[in-house]
C-alpha positions in Angstrom: -29.8 44.0 22.6 -29.1 46.3 19.7 -31.9 44.7 17.7 -34.2 45.0 20.7 -33.4 48.7 21.2 -33.8 49.6 17.5 -37.1 47.8 17.1 -40.1 50.2 16.7 -42.6 47.6 18.1 -44.1 48.0 21.5 -42.1 46.7 24.5 -44.8 44.1 25.2 -44.7 42.8 21.7 -40.9 42.7 21.7 -40.8 40.9 25.0 -43.5 38.4 24.3 -43.1 37.7 20.6 -40.1 39.0 18.7 -37.3 38.4 21.3 -38.9 35.8 23.5 -36.6 33.0 22.4 -33.5 35.1 22.6 -34.4 36.1 26.2 -35.1 32.5 27.1 -31.7 31.5 25.7 -30.0 34.3 27.5 -31.7 33.4 30.8 -30.6 29.7 30.5 -27.0 30.8 29.8 -27.1 33.1 32.8 -28.5 30.4 35.1 -25.7 28.1 34.0 -23.1 30.8 34.7 -24.7 31.4 38.2 -24.6 27.6 38.9 -20.9 27.5 38.1 -20.2 30.7 40.1 -22.0 29.3 43.1 -20.2 26.0 42.8 -16.7 27.6 42.6 -17.6 30.0 45.5 -18.6 27.2 47.7 -15.5 25.2 46.8 -13.3 28.2 47.6 -14.9 28.7 51.0 -14.9 25.0 51.9 -12.4 23.7 54.4 -11.8 20.3 52.9 -9.9 17.8 55.1 -7.7 17.0 52.2 -6.3 20.0 50.3 -6.2 18.1 47.1 -10.0 18.0 47.0 -10.0 21.7 46.0 -7.9 20.9 42.9 -10.3 18.1 42.0 -13.3 20.4 42.4 -11.6 22.8 40.0 -11.3 20.0 37.6 -15.0 19.2 38.0 -15.7 22.8 37.1 -13.6 22.6 34.0 -15.4 19.5 32.9 -18.7 21.3 33.4 -17.5 24.3 31.3 -16.1 22.2 28.6 -19.3 20.1 28.5 -21.4 23.3 28.1 -19.2 24.6 25.2 -19.2 21.2 23.5 -22.9 20.8 23.9 -23.8 24.2 22.5 -21.0 26.6 21.9 -22.5 28.3 18.8 -22.5 31.7 20.4 -18.8 31.7 21.1 -18.1 30.6 17.5 -20.5 33.1 16.0 -19.0 36.0 17.9 -15.5 35.0 16.9 -14.5 34.3 20.5 -13.3 30.9 19.5 -11.5 30.3 16.2 -12.6 27.7 13.7 -11.0 24.4 14.6 -11.3 25.0 18.3 -14.0 22.3 18.7 -11.4 19.6 18.5 -9.1 21.3 21.0 -12.1 21.5 23.4 -12.7 17.7 22.9 -9.1 17.0 23.7 -9.2 19.2 26.8 -12.3 17.3 27.9 -10.6 13.9 27.4 -7.6 15.0 29.4 -9.8 16.4 32.3 -11.9 13.3 32.4 -8.8 11.1 32.3 -7.4 13.0 35.3 -10.7 12.9 37.2 -11.7 9.3 36.6 -9.4 7.7 39.2 -10.7 10.1 41.8 -14.4 9.4 41.4 -14.7 7.1 44.4 -12.5 9.2 46.7 -14.5 12.2 45.8 -17.8 10.4 46.6 -16.4 9.4 50.0 -15.0 12.7 50.9 -16.7 15.1 53.4 -15.7 18.5 54.6 
């Protein structure tokens, strides 16, 4: 945003040419965030017959977040939010989450509210 604000070009040129890709990337990231937020909100409000399902849904959310970071986490590395070497820790976390979730795939598919 700093570059956008400091640019002397017209707003239309900035929106359509100079910063179009950055805006698209930001929009995609925001949509992924909203998707996760809606998922977690629905899980929190749901009255599952089995209380353990909420824990499994939380694990599903973790897998989604880890997948997003492993797929394209350049922004968090570039900003220094994650330290160098964190990628392997993310991979190990994903392996643990999937290991815990794998035996529950069929029960999750068969579960209803």
